N, C-alpha and C positions, 0 to 999 in steps of 0.2 A: 287475386280475386276481389272483385268490387262488391260493396255491399249491395244486397238487393233494397229494392225501395222500401222506405220506411212503412212500417205495418199501422195501418189505420190511425194516423196521428189525430185526426178529426181536430178538435180545438186545440190539442195540447201542443205545446211549443217548447223550445228549448230542451231543458233535462228532463220534461214530463214525457216526451216522446219516446218511441222505442224503435229500434232497428232490428231488422231480421236478417240474418247473415248465415252463411255456411262457414264453418271452422275449416281452418287449415290444419295440418299437423301431421301429415303421413309419415314423417321419420319419428314419430315417438314410439319408442319400443312399447309392445304388446298392446298398442292403443285398441285395435279391434277387440282383443280379448277383454279390456277394461270396459270398454263401451257395450259389449254384449252382456258382461256380468252386473254392471252397476247403473247404465245409463238408459233412462226410459222417458217417454214423452211425459212431460210435467216435471222433470226432476229441476232442482234448483241448482245453478252453477254460480260460481264467483270468478270476476275477472279482475286479474293481478297484474300490476305494471311489472315486465320482466326486468330482471337484474340488467343493468347496463343499458337499458332504453335511453336513447337520446332523440332530440328533436328530428335529427335527420335519418335516424333508425329506430322509429317507435316500435315498441313491443308490448304486447297485451296478451297474456296466456289465459286459457279458459281452465278452471280447476272444478271438479265434480265432487261432492262430498259422498264418500261410499259407506257402505254398511260397516260397522264396527266389528273388529275382532274381539270374540268372547265378551261382548257388551261394554268393552272398554272405550277408550278414546277413538273417535272416529278419524277414518284416514282420508285425505284429500289426494285425489290423484289428477293429473294433468291430462287433458283430452284434446287439446287443440289450440290455436291461437285465433285472434281474429285477423281480418285482412288489414293490411299497414293502413289503407284509407280510414277505416273506423277506428283503428288505434290512435290515429293522429286526432280524430275528434274527440275521442274519450279521455285522452291525456290532457287536451286543452280544457275541458270541462272541469277537470278536478284538479289542475294546478300541478305543482312539482312535488308534493309530499306523500300523498297517501299510496299505500302499496294496493289497497283493494279499490279499483275505480269504477266497479259496478257490479250489477247481478244479472243474472238471465234466467230464462226458462226456456228447457229443451222442447222443441215444437217437434221435430221428426229425427228418427233414429234409423238409419241403414247399415247393418252389420251382419252379412250373412255367416254363417257357421263355416262353410267350406272355403273362406276367402280370407286374407290377411288385409282386409280394408274395411273403413267405417267412415259413413258420412254422417254428420251430426249438424242440425240447424237449430239455431237460438234465437230467441226473442231478446235483445240486449236491452237493459233499463240503466242508462248512465246515471250516476249520483254524483253531484259536486261534492267535494271534501266535507263540506259541514252537515252533509246528509249520511255519510257513511258510519254504519254502525255494524261491527263484525258480530255475527251472531253463530 
């Protein structure tokens, strides 16, 4: 899947621009149930470099911070991955070291109760490594 055109970049350039994309990830176990329970418009997500990601096979997965169990540590659950073309751009911006390559905001969620499918669109905000702060 190719990324959809940049969202209202206006005068923003480079890493200040955001990209609107549809997430892949239909093979993630229980993805639809996770999305139905924890993912809403406006939810914040973290984009992480996938282990084993290379220049020839770039990979960036999308992780959603979910409600905590009994008020303890928050759980992160994988809800998809960005398209390869977008992953290449993100990884070029941050260089070789950081695990977290950007953040995003969920724009739309489609996860009907009677189906095992979920479609999530995210507005991605790439961050160069010097700007990354894990929250």
